[in-house]
C-alpha positions as CSV (number, residue, x, y, z in Angstrom):
1,M,114.6,103.9,71.5
2,V,112.6,105.8,69.0
3,V,109.1,106.9,69.9
4,V,106.5,107.1,67.2
5,P,102.9,108.6,67.4
6,N,101.0,105.4,66.4
7,P,101.4,101.8,65.2
8,A,100.9,102.8,61.5
9,V,103.9,105.2,61.6
10,K,105.9,102.5,63.5
11,R,105.3,100.0,60.7
12,W,106.0,102.6,57.9
13,L,109.2,103.7,59.6
14,T,110.4,100.1,60.1
15,L,109.8,99.3,56.4
16,R,111.4,102.6,55.2
17,M,114.5,102.0,57.3
18,A,114.7,98.4,56.2
19,Q,114.7,99.6,52.6
20,Q,117.3,102.3,53.2
21,M,119.6,100.5,55.5
22,E,118.9,96.8,54.6
23,S,118.8,96.0,58.3
24,V,117.1,97.4,61.4
25,L,118.1,94.8,64.0
26,G,118.3,96.1,67.5
27,L,116.3,99.2,66.9
28,S,113.5,99.8,69.5
29,L,110.4,101.5,68.1
30,N,107.7,102.2,70.6
31,T,104.4,104.0,70.3
32,L,103.9,107.1,72.4
33,E,101.4,105.4,74.6
34,R,103.7,102.4,75.3
35,A,106.7,104.8,76.0
36,I,104.7,106.8,78.5
37,W,103.5,103.7,80.3
38,D,107.1,102.4,80.4
39,W,108.4,105.7,81.8
40,L,105.7,105.8,84.5
41,R,106.3,102.2,85.6
42,P,107.5,102.2,89.2
43,D,111.0,101.2,90.0
44,A,111.6,97.8,91.6
45,G,112.4,99.2,95.1
46,M,109.5,101.6,95.3
47,E,106.9,101.3,98.0
48,R,103.3,102.4,98.1
49,L,102.6,104.9,100.9
50,Q,99.5,104.5,103.1
51,A,97.4,107.6,103.4
52,Q,98.4,108.3,107.0
53,D,102.1,108.0,106.2
54,L,101.7,110.3,103.3
55,Q,99.9,112.9,105.5
56,I,102.9,112.7,108.0
57,V,105.4,113.2,105.2
58,I,103.5,116.2,103.8
59,A,103.0,117.7,107.3
60,H,106.7,117.2,108.0
61,V,107.9,118.8,104.7
62,L,105.5,121.8,105.1
63,N,106.6,122.4,108.7
64,V,110.3,122.3,107.7
65,L,109.7,124.6,104.8
66,A,107.7,127.0,107.0
67,G,110.8,127.3,109.2
68,H,109.2,125.6,112.3
69,G,111.7,122.8,112.4
70,C,111.3,119.1,112.4
71,L,108.1,117.4,113.7
72,C,109.6,114.1,114.3
73,H,110.8,114.6,117.9
74,R,107.6,116.4,119.0
75,A,105.2,113.9,117.4
76,R,107.3,110.9,118.2
77,L,107.6,110.0,114.6
78,P,110.1,107.4,113.4
79,T,113.5,109.0,113.0
80,R,113.7,107.9,109.4
81,A,111.3,110.7,108.5
82,C,114.1,113.2,109.4
83,A,116.8,111.1,107.7
84,G,115.8,112.4,104.3
85,I,112.6,112.1,102.4
86,D,112.5,111.4,98.7
87,P,109.1,112.7,97.8
88,V,109.2,111.1,94.4
89,K,110.1,107.5,95.3
90,R,109.9,106.6,99.0
91,M,110.4,107.8,102.6
């Protein structure tokens, strides 16, 4: 995929490459805005966290980083919170 700054450059580059190479089949040209939106699109398996769940995850991570251990057993949280938290995608 080639990322270009705007649609005018995309059109110019496509025409220029067609002149030089006689064929530009299969080449993906995206504008910068479209590329950023595509990169930020959530994966199929991602879930949206509720505010309370996010608070629990943040408190858990901060507590572990501070060296106070896991909160799950003391707060009776689901054991999956200790099983590994992927802060980017999901719990």
